[in-house]
PDB file of N, CA, C and O in Angstrom:
ATOM      1  N   MET A   1      23.713  -4.136  26.518  1.00  0.00           N
ATOM      2  CA  MET A   1      23.476  -5.517  26.339  1.00  0.00           C
ATOM      3  C   MET A   1      23.529  -5.762  24.837  1.00  0.00           C
ATOM      4  O   MET A   1      23.055  -4.973  24.020  1.00  0.00           O
ATOM      5  N   THR A   2      24.090  -6.818  24.548  1.00  0.00           N
ATOM      6  CA  THR A   2      24.319  -7.053  22.916  1.00  0.00           C
ATOM      7  C   THR A   2      23.486  -8.406  22.833  1.00  0.00           C
ATOM      8  O   THR A   2      23.242  -9.242  23.703  1.00  0.00           O
ATOM      9  N   THR A   3      23.084  -8.326  21.303  1.00  0.00           N
ATOM     10  CA  THR A   3      21.904  -9.600  20.779  1.00  0.00           C
ATOM     11  C   THR A   3      23.188 -10.481  20.324  1.00  0.00           C
ATOM     12  O   THR A   3      24.187 -10.024  19.769  1.00  0.00           O
ATOM     13  N   PRO A   4      22.966 -11.794  20.659  1.00  0.00           N
ATOM     14  CA  PRO A   4      23.613 -12.849  20.308  1.00  0.00           C
ATOM     15  C   PRO A   4      23.381 -13.160  18.704  1.00  0.00           C
ATOM     16  O   PRO A   4      22.232 -13.126  18.262  1.00  0.00           O
ATOM     17  N   ALA A   5      24.468 -13.455  17.865  1.00  0.00           N
ATOM     18  CA  ALA A   5      24.493 -13.567  16.428  1.00  0.00           C
ATOM     19  C   ALA A   5      23.339 -14.341  16.071  1.00  0.00           C
ATOM     20  O   ALA A   5      22.403 -13.960  15.369  1.00  0.00           O
ATOM     21  N   VAL A   6      23.503 -15.577  16.673  1.00  0.00           N
ATOM     22  CA  VAL A   6      22.186 -16.636  16.139  1.00  0.00           C
ATOM     23  C   VAL A   6      21.016 -15.933  16.195  1.00  0.00           C
ATOM     24  O   VAL A   6      20.331 -16.131  15.191  1.00  0.00           O
ATOM     25  N   THR A   7      20.465 -15.091  17.091  1.00  0.00           N
ATOM     26  CA  THR A   7      19.329 -14.461  17.197  1.00  0.00           C
ATOM     27  C   THR A   7      19.024 -13.410  15.970  1.00  0.00           C
ATOM     28  O   THR A   7      17.949 -13.250  15.391  1.00  0.00           O
ATOM     29  N   VAL A   8      20.269 -12.741  15.737  1.00  0.00           N
ATOM     30  CA  VAL A   8      20.353 -11.683  14.323  1.00  0.00           C
ATOM     31  C   VAL A   8      20.071 -12.525  13.144  1.00  0.00           C
ATOM     32  O   VAL A   8      19.347 -12.143  12.224  1.00  0.00           O
ATOM     33  N   LEU A   9      20.687 -13.744  13.186  1.00  0.00           N
ATOM     34  CA  LEU A   9      20.291 -14.501  11.839  1.00  0.00           C
ATOM     35  C   LEU A   9      19.356 -14.865  11.507  1.00  0.00           C
ATOM     36  O   LEU A   9      19.001 -14.949  10.332  1.00  0.00           O
ATOM     37  N   ASP A  10      18.507 -15.279  12.818  1.00  0.00           N
ATOM     38  CA  ASP A  10      17.232 -15.720  12.620  1.00  0.00           C
ATOM     39  C   ASP A  10      16.063 -14.674  12.322  1.00  0.00           C
ATOM     40  O   ASP A  10      15.019 -15.073  11.808  1.00  0.00           O
ATOM     41  N   TRP A  11      16.249 -13.333  12.650  1.00  0.00           N
ATOM     42  CA  TRP A  11      15.600 -12.406  12.311  1.00  0.00           C
ATOM     43  C   TRP A  11      15.674 -12.122  10.893  1.00  0.00           C
ATOM     44  O   TRP A  11      14.708 -11.861  10.176  1.00  0.00           O
ATOM     45  N   LYS A  12      16.924 -12.194  10.527  1.00  0.00           N
ATOM     46  CA  LYS A  12      17.058 -12.049   8.784  1.00  0.00           C
ATOM     47  C   LYS A  12      16.498 -13.103   8.124  1.00  0.00           C
ATOM     48  O   LYS A  12      15.962 -12.800   7.058  1.00  0.00           O
ATOM     49  N   LYS A  13      16.453 -14.522   8.516  1.00  0.00           N
ATOM     50  CA  LYS A  13      16.352 -15.557   7.918  1.00  0.00           C
ATOM     51  C   LYS A  13      14.286 -15.468   7.843  1.00  0.00           C
ATOM     52  O   LYS A  13      13.598 -15.625   6.834  1.00  0.00           O
ATOM     53  N   LEU A  14      13.839 -15.193   9.160  1.00  0.00           N
ATOM     54  CA  LEU A  14      12.404 -14.990   9.091  1.00  0.00           C
ATOM     55  C   LEU A  14      11.934 -13.889   8.330  1.00  0.00           C
ATOM     56  O   LEU A  14      10.791 -13.993   7.885  1.00  0.00           O
ATOM     57  N   LYS A  15      12.751 -12.571   8.020  1.00  0.00           N
ATOM     58  CA  LYS A  15      12.457 -11.854   7.212  1.00  0.00           C
ATOM     59  C   LYS A  15      12.393 -12.158   5.942  1.00  0.00           C
ATOM     60  O   LYS A  15      11.501 -11.744   5.200  1.00  0.00           O
ATOM     61  N   GLN A  16      13.520 -13.056   5.516  1.00  0.00           N
ATOM     62  CA  GLN A  16      13.369 -13.518   4.107  1.00  0.00           C
ATOM     63  C   GLN A  16      12.255 -14.496   3.862  1.00  0.00           C
ATOM     64  O   GLN A  16      11.765 -14.513   2.733  1.00  0.00           O
ATOM     65  N   VAL A  17      11.792 -15.321   4.794  1.00  0.00           N
ATOM     66  CA  VAL A  17      10.581 -16.051   4.831  1.00  0.00           C
ATOM     67  C   VAL A  17       9.225 -15.176   4.291  1.00  0.00           C
ATOM     68  O   VAL A  17       8.499 -15.391   3.321  1.00  0.00           O
ATOM     69  N   TYR A  18       9.186 -14.191   5.233  1.00  0.00           N
ATOM     70  CA  TYR A  18       7.877 -13.429   5.136  1.00  0.00           C
ATOM     71  C   TYR A  18       7.901 -12.912   3.733  1.00  0.00           C
ATOM     72  O   TYR A  18       6.941 -13.002   2.967  1.00  0.00           O
ATOM     73  N   GLU A  19       9.134 -12.327   3.417  1.00  0.00           N
ATOM     74  CA  GLU A  19       9.092 -11.381   1.971  1.00  0.00           C
ATOM     75  C   GLU A  19       8.793 -12.614   0.820  1.00  0.00           C
ATOM     76  O   GLU A  19       8.039 -12.301  -0.101  1.00  0.00           O
ATOM     77  N   GLU A  20       9.338 -13.966   0.834  1.00  0.00           N
ATOM     78  CA  GLU A  20       9.107 -14.699   0.005  1.00  0.00           C
ATOM     79  C   GLU A  20       7.387 -15.189   0.012  1.00  0.00           C
ATOM     80  O   GLU A  20       6.739 -15.437  -1.005  1.00  0.00           O
ATOM     81  N   ALA A  21       6.966 -15.236   1.173  1.00  0.00           N
ATOM     82  CA  ALA A  21       5.438 -15.552   1.285  1.00  0.00           C
ATOM     83  C   ALA A  21       4.676 -14.228   0.662  1.00  0.00           C
ATOM     84  O   ALA A  21       3.669 -14.379  -0.030  1.00  0.00           O
ATOM     85  N   GLU A  22       5.092 -13.217   0.882  1.00  0.00           N
ATOM     86  CA  GLU A  22       4.387 -12.050   0.488  1.00  0.00           C
ATOM     87  C   GLU A  22       4.402 -11.688  -0.952  1.00  0.00           C
ATOM     88  O   GLU A  22       3.539 -11.046  -1.551  1.00  0.00           O
ATOM     89  N   ARG A  23       5.655 -12.258  -1.489  1.00  0.00           N
ATOM     90  CA  ARG A  23       5.576 -12.124  -3.166  1.00  0.00           C
ATOM     91  C   ARG A  23       4.758 -13.230  -3.740  1.00  0.00           C
ATOM     92  O   ARG A  23       4.121 -13.048  -4.778  1.00  0.00           O
ATOM     93  N   ARG A  24       4.751 -14.350  -3.118  1.00  0.00           N
ATOM     94  CA  ARG A  24       3.965 -15.551  -3.680  1.00  0.00           C
ATOM     95  C   ARG A  24       2.527 -15.323  -3.748  1.00  0.00           C
ATOM     96  O   ARG A  24       1.837 -15.773  -4.663  1.00  0.00           O
ATOM     97  N   TYR A  25       1.919 -14.389  -2.453  1.00  0.00           N
ATOM     98  CA  TYR A  25       0.506 -14.076  -2.402  1.00  0.00           C
ATOM     99  C   TYR A  25       0.238 -13.344  -3.351  1.00  0.00           C
ATOM    100  O   TYR A  25      -0.698 -13.613  -4.104  1.00  0.00           O
ATOM    101  N   LEU A  26       1.118 -12.112  -3.533  1.00  0.00           N
ATOM    102  CA  LEU A  26       0.643 -11.176  -4.461  1.00  0.00           C
ATOM    103  C   LEU A  26       0.545 -11.852  -6.020  1.00  0.00           C
ATOM    104  O   LEU A  26      -0.218 -11.542  -6.935  1.00  0.00           O
ATOM    105  N   GLU A  27       1.436 -12.724  -5.984  1.00  0.00           N
ATOM    106  CA  GLU A  27       1.565 -13.045  -7.443  1.00  0.00           C
ATOM    107  C   GLU A  27       0.113 -13.825  -7.630  1.00  0.00           C
ATOM    108  O   GLU A  27      -0.522 -13.562  -8.651  1.00  0.00           O
ATOM    109  N   SER A  28      -0.363 -14.651  -6.807  1.00  0.00           N
ATOM    110  CA  SER A  28      -1.654 -15.453  -6.874  1.00  0.00           C
ATOM    111  C   SER A  28      -2.718 -14.678  -6.924  1.00  0.00           C
ATOM    112  O   SER A  28      -3.735 -15.215  -7.362  1.00  0.00           O
ATOM    113  N   LEU A  29      -2.804 -13.247  -6.510  1.00  0.00           N
ATOM    114  CA  LEU A  29      -4.360 -12.480  -6.658  1.00  0.00           C
ATOM    115  C   LEU A  29      -4.575 -12.198  -8.128  1.00  0.00           C
ATOM    116  O   LEU A  29      -3.674 -11.958  -8.931  1.00  0.00           O
ATOM    117  N   PRO A  30      -5.760 -12.250  -8.368  1.00  0.00           N
ATOM    118  CA  PRO A  30      -6.092 -11.924  -9.639  1.00  0.00           C
ATOM    119  C   PRO A  30      -6.113 -10.580  -9.907  1.00  0.00           C
ATOM    120  O   PRO A  30      -6.013  -9.731  -9.022  1.00  0.00           O
ATOM    121  N   PRO A  31      -6.259 -10.292 -11.267  1.00  0.00           N
ATOM    122  CA  PRO A  31      -6.311  -8.841 -11.617  1.00  0.00           C
ATOM    123  C   PRO A  31      -7.466  -8.134 -11.153  1.00  0.00           C
ATOM    124  O   PRO A  31      -7.429  -6.907 -11.245  1.00  0.00           O
ATOM    125  N   GLU A  32      -8.397  -8.630 -10.713  1.00  0.00           N
ATOM    126  CA  GLU A  32      -9.584  -7.774 -10.180  1.00  0.00           C
ATOM    127  C   GLU A  32      -9.404  -7.321  -8.901  1.00  0.00           C
ATOM    128  O   GLU A  32     -10.173  -6.500  -8.400  1.00  0.00           O
ATOM    129  N   HIS A  33      -8.239  -7.886  -8.190  1.00  0.00           N
ATOM    130  CA  HIS A  33      -8.308  -7.566  -6.900  1.00  0.00           C
ATOM    131  C   HIS A  33      -7.549  -6.031  -6.863  1.00  0.00           C
ATOM    132  O   HIS A  33      -7.501  -5.327  -5.854  1.00  0.00           O
ATOM    133  N   PHE A  34      -7.059  -5.731  -7.983  1.00  0.00           N
ATOM    134  CA  PHE A  34      -6.179  -4.554  -7.939  1.00  0.00           C
ATOM    135  C   PHE A  34      -6.810  -3.473  -8.943  1.00  0.00           C
ATOM    136  O   PHE A  34      -6.151  -2.552  -9.425  1.00  0.00           O
ATOM    137  N   MET A  35      -8.120  -3.695  -9.188  1.00  0.00           N
ATOM    138  CA  MET A  35      -9.046  -3.005  -9.962  1.00  0.00           C
ATOM    139  C   MET A  35     -10.091  -1.938  -9.001  1.00  0.00           C
ATOM    140  O   MET A  35     -10.735  -2.279  -8.009  1.00  0.00           O
ATOM    141  N   GLU A  36     -10.048  -0.874  -9.484  1.00  0.00           N
ATOM    142  CA  GLU A  36     -11.019   0.107  -8.767  1.00  0.00           C
ATOM    143  C   GLU A  36     -12.635   0.020  -9.498  1.00  0.00           C
ATOM    144  O   GLU A  36     -12.751   0.005 -10.723  1.00  0.00           O
ATOM    145  N   ALA A  37     -13.700  -0.026  -8.678  1.00  0.00           N
ATOM    146  CA  ALA A  37     -14.780  -0.059  -9.163  1.00  0.00           C
ATOM    147  C   ALA A  37     -15.187   1.103  -9.895  1.00  0.00           C
ATOM    148  O   ALA A  37     -14.606   2.120  -9.516  1.00  0.00           O
ATOM    149  N   VAL A  38     -15.892   1.242 -10.698  1.00  0.00           N
ATOM    150  CA  VAL A  38     -16.371   2.401 -11.596  1.00  0.00           C
ATOM    151  C   VAL A  38     -16.976   3.393 -10.654  1.00  0.00           C
ATOM    152  O   VAL A  38     -16.437   4.495 -10.542  1.00  0.00           O
ATOM    153  N   PRO A  39     -18.267   3.040  -9.828  1.00  0.00           N
ATOM    154  CA  PRO A  39     -18.550   4.023  -8.971  1.00  0.00           C
ATOM    155  C   PRO A  39     -17.608   4.553  -7.823  1.00  0.00           C
ATOM    156  O   PRO A  39     -17.879   5.564  -7.175  1.00  0.00           O
ATOM    157  N   HIS A  40     -16.394   3.731  -7.611  1.00  0.00           N
ATOM    158  CA  HIS A  40     -15.632   4.367  -6.254  1.00  0.00           C
ATOM    159  C   HIS A  40     -14.609   5.450  -7.381  1.00  0.00           C
ATOM    160  O   HIS A  40     -14.145   6.508  -6.957  1.00  0.00           O
ATOM    161  N   ALA A  41     -14.435   5.088  -8.477  1.00  0.00           N
ATOM    162  CA  ALA A  41     -13.527   6.031  -9.362  1.00  0.00           C
ATOM    163  C   ALA A  41     -14.256   7.276  -9.644  1.00  0.00           C
ATOM    164  O   ALA A  41     -13.647   8.345  -9.589  1.00  0.00           O
ATOM    165  N   ARG A  42     -15.544   7.233  -9.949  1.00  0.00           N
ATOM    166  CA  ARG A  42     -16.382   8.267 -10.472  1.00  0.00           C
ATOM    167  C   ARG A  42     -16.242   9.314  -8.917  1.00  0.00           C
ATOM    168  O   ARG A  42     -16.061  10.531  -8.976  1.00  0.00           O
ATOM    169  N   GLN A  43     -16.365   8.560  -7.642  1.00  0.00           N
ATOM    170  CA  GLN A  43     -16.443   9.471  -6.568  1.00  0.00           C
ATOM    171  C   GLN A  43     -15.196   9.889  -6.140  1.00  0.00           C
ATOM    172  O   GLN A  43     -15.149  10.954  -5.524  1.00  0.00           O
ATOM    173  N   ARG A  44     -13.926   9.119  -6.387  1.00  0.00           N
ATOM    174  CA  ARG A  44     -12.541   9.845  -6.276  1.00  0.00           C
ATOM    175  C   ARG A  44     -12.371  10.873  -7.258  1.00  0.00           C
ATOM    176  O   ARG A  44     -11.561  11.728  -6.902  1.00  0.00           O
ATOM    177  N   GLU A  45     -12.908  11.060  -8.432  1.00  0.00           N
ATOM    178  CA  GLU A  45     -12.896  12.100  -9.423  1.00  0.00           C
ATOM    179  C   GLU A  45     -13.567  13.124  -8.986  1.00  0.00           C
ATOM    180  O   GLU A  45     -13.032  14.233  -8.962  1.00  0.00           O
ATOM    181  N   ILE A  46     -14.654  12.962  -8.630  1.00  0.00           N
ATOM    182  CA  ILE A  46     -15.665  14.132  -8.354  1.00  0.00           C
ATOM    183  C   ILE A  46     -14.795  14.945  -6.752  1.00  0.00           C
ATOM    184  O   ILE A  46     -14.537  16.143  -6.631  1.00  0.00           O
ATOM    185  N   THR A  47     -14.552  14.001  -5.873  1.00  0.00           N
ATOM    186  CA  THR A  47     -13.879  14.364  -4.641  1.00  0.00           C
ATOM    187  C   THR A  47     -12.466  15.063  -5.168  1.00  0.00           C
ATOM    188  O   THR A  47     -12.142  16.181  -4.766  1.00  0.00           O
ATOM    189  N   LEU A  48     -11.748  14.392  -5.996  1.00  0.00           N
ATOM    190  CA  LEU A  48     -10.506  15.506  -6.239  1.00  0.00           C
ATOM    191  C   LEU A  48     -10.751  16.793  -6.793  1.00  0.00           C
ATOM    192  O   LEU A  48     -10.207  17.823  -6.397  1.00  0.00           O
ATOM    193  N   GLU A  49     -11.886  16.688  -8.058  1.00  0.00           N
ATOM    194  CA  GLU A  49     -12.244  17.917  -8.508  1.00  0.00           C
ATOM    195  C   GLU A  49     -12.833  18.957  -7.522  1.00  0.00           C
ATOM    196  O   GLU A  49     -12.642  20.164  -7.674  1.00  0.00           O
ATOM    197  N   SER A  50     -13.394  18.550  -6.733  1.00  0.00           N
ATOM    198  CA  SER A  50     -14.099  19.701  -5.381  1.00  0.00           C
ATOM    199  C   SER A  50     -12.909  20.181  -4.815  1.00  0.00           C
ATOM    200  O   SER A  50     -12.774  21.402  -4.724  1.00  0.00           O
ATOM    201  N   PHE A  51     -11.885  19.315  -4.359  1.00  0.00           N
ATOM    202  CA  PHE A  51     -10.910  20.154  -3.685  1.00  0.00           C
ATOM    203  C   PHE A  51     -10.226  21.046  -4.533  1.00  0.00           C
ATOM    204  O   PHE A  51      -9.787  22.134  -4.163  1.00  0.00           O
ATOM    205  N   ALA A  52     -10.129  20.554  -5.748  1.00  0.00           N
ATOM    206  CA  ALA A  52      -9.385  21.803  -6.659  1.00  0.00           C
ATOM    207  C   ALA A  52     -10.020  23.075  -6.681  1.00  0.00           C
ATOM    208  O   ALA A  52      -9.359  24.113  -6.697  1.00  0.00           O
ATOM    209  N   VAL A  53     -11.473  23.054  -6.683  1.00  0.00           N
ATOM    210  CA  VAL A  53     -12.167  23.996  -6.811  1.00  0.00           C
ATOM    211  C   VAL A  53     -12.022  24.916  -5.393  1.00  0.00           C
ATOM    212  O   VAL A  53     -11.973  26.146  -5.361  1.00  0.00           O
ATOM    213  N   ILE A  54     -11.980  24.229  -4.522  1.00  0.00           N
ATOM    214  CA  ILE A  54     -11.742  24.961  -2.854  1.00  0.00           C
ATOM    215  C   ILE A  54     -10.425  25.579  -2.974  1.00  0.00           C
ATOM    216  O   ILE A  54     -10.114  26.720  -2.632  1.00  0.00           O
ATOM    217  N   HIS A  55      -9.619  24.590  -3.558  1.00  0.00           N
ATOM    218  CA  HIS A  55      -8.062  25.102  -3.365  1.00  0.00           C
ATOM    219  C   HIS A  55      -7.918  26.526  -4.303  1.00  0.00           C
ATOM    220  O   HIS A  55      -7.085  27.397  -4.051  1.00  0.00           O
ATOM    221  N   ALA A  56      -8.883  26.591  -5.422  1.00  0.00           N
ATOM    222  CA  ALA A  56      -8.763  27.709  -6.236  1.00  0.00           C
ATOM    223  C   ALA A  56      -9.461  28.847  -5.595  1.00  0.00           C
ATOM    224  O   ALA A  56      -9.109  30.004  -5.825  1.00  0.00           O
ATOM    225  N   LEU A  57     -10.455  28.554  -4.787  1.00  0.00           N
ATOM    226  CA  LEU A  57     -10.852  29.627  -4.078  1.00  0.00           C
ATOM    227  C   LEU A  57     -10.028  30.114  -2.813  1.00  0.00           C
ATOM    228  O   LEU A  57      -9.794  31.309  -2.633  1.00  0.00           O
ATOM    229  N   ARG A  58      -9.571  29.044  -1.886  1.00  0.00           N
ATOM    230  CA  ARG A  58      -9.052  29.155  -0.685  1.00  0.00           C
ATOM    231  C   ARG A  58      -7.476  28.446  -1.033  1.00  0.00           C
ATOM    232  O   ARG A  58      -7.472  27.215  -1.028  1.00  0.00           O
ATOM    233  N   PRO A  59      -6.417  28.999  -1.272  1.00  0.00           N
ATOM    234  CA  PRO A  59      -5.179  28.496  -1.558  1.00  0.00           C
ATOM    235  C   PRO A  59      -4.792  28.125  -0.327  1.00  0.00           C
ATOM    236  O   PRO A  59      -3.996  27.186  -0.327  1.00  0.00           O
ATOM    237  N   ASP A  60      -5.183  28.681   1.032  1.00  0.00           N
ATOM    238  CA  ASP A  60      -4.576  28.427   2.146  1.00  0.00           C
ATOM    239  C   ASP A  60      -5.292  26.949   2.703  1.00  0.00           C
ATOM    240  O   ASP A  60      -4.746  26.458   3.691  1.00  0.00           O
ATOM    241  N   ILE A  61      -6.347  26.296   2.192  1.00  0.00           N
ATOM    242  CA  ILE A  61      -6.416  25.091   2.653  1.00  0.00           C
ATOM    243  C   ILE A  61      -5.987  23.832   1.786  1.00  0.00           C
ATOM    244  O   ILE A  61      -6.067  22.699   2.260  1.00  0.00           O
TER     245      ILE A  61
END
């Protein structure tokens, strides 16, 4: 069964509309939205270092 050309064009247009809305939304966000809180950054650093120690002792993990 084939899809009518009108439906395919509608999906392409809908995709363009969504992508434009996404772009506008991202541009409207303040820089704080993309920043990482200091406590979260510290926890991420601790976690990554812990995994590095484990990996040094157990490369199979």
